[in-house]
C-alpha positions as CSV (number, residue, x, y, z in Angstrom):
1,M,-8.3,-23.3,64.6
2,R,-12.0,-22.5,64.5
3,K,-12.5,-23.9,68.1
4,A,-9.7,-21.8,69.3
5,V,-11.2,-18.6,67.9
6,L,-14.6,-19.5,69.4
7,V,-13.0,-20.1,72.8
8,L,-11.1,-16.8,72.6
9,L,-14.3,-14.9,71.7
10,A,-16.1,-16.6,74.6
11,V,-13.3,-15.7,77.1
12,F,-13.3,-12.1,75.8
13,G,-17.1,-11.9,76.2
14,V,-16.9,-13.2,79.8
15,F,-14.0,-10.9,80.6
16,W,-15.9,-7.9,79.2
17,M,-19.1,-8.9,81.2
18,V,-17.1,-9.1,84.4
19,T,-15.1,-5.9,84.0
20,D,-17.6,-3.6,82.3
21,P,-21.2,-5.1,82.3
22,H,-22.7,-1.7,81.6
23,G,-20.5,-1.1,78.5
24,L,-21.3,-4.6,77.2
25,A,-25.1,-4.0,77.6
26,Q,-24.8,-0.6,75.8
27,S,-22.9,-2.2,73.0
28,A,-25.4,-5.1,72.6
29,Q,-28.3,-2.6,72.7
30,T,-26.6,-0.5,70.0
31,A,-25.8,-3.5,67.8
32,G,-29.4,-4.8,68.1
33,G,-30.8,-1.4,67.2
34,H,-28.6,-1.2,64.1
35,G,-29.5,-4.7,63.1
36,A,-33.2,-4.0,63.4
37,A,-32.8,-0.8,61.4
38,L,-30.9,-2.6,58.7
39,T,-33.5,-5.4,58.5
40,G,-36.3,-2.8,58.2
41,D,-34.4,-0.9,55.4
42,F,-33.8,-4.2,53.6
43,F,-37.5,-5.2,53.6
44,T,-38.6,-1.7,52.6
45,A,-36.2,-1.8,49.6
46,V,-37.6,-5.3,48.7
47,I,-41.2,-4.0,48.9
48,T,-40.4,-0.9,46.8
49,F,-38.7,-3.1,44.2
50,V,-41.7,-5.5,44.0
51,R,-44.1,-2.6,43.7
52,D,-42.0,-1.1,40.9
53,L,-42.2,-4.3,38.9
54,E,-46.0,-4.0,38.7
């Protein structure tokens, strides 16, 4: 079952790349930006927490 889902995701990714490469690139860029912002927010919260412990 897990292999079938992975194959379907791969096929969907290739299909999206062939039919709308610009849309795929924009989506990947947006997702990367949100991931970087979330990581930064997480580490800022950890630093604030540790500083408040002192």
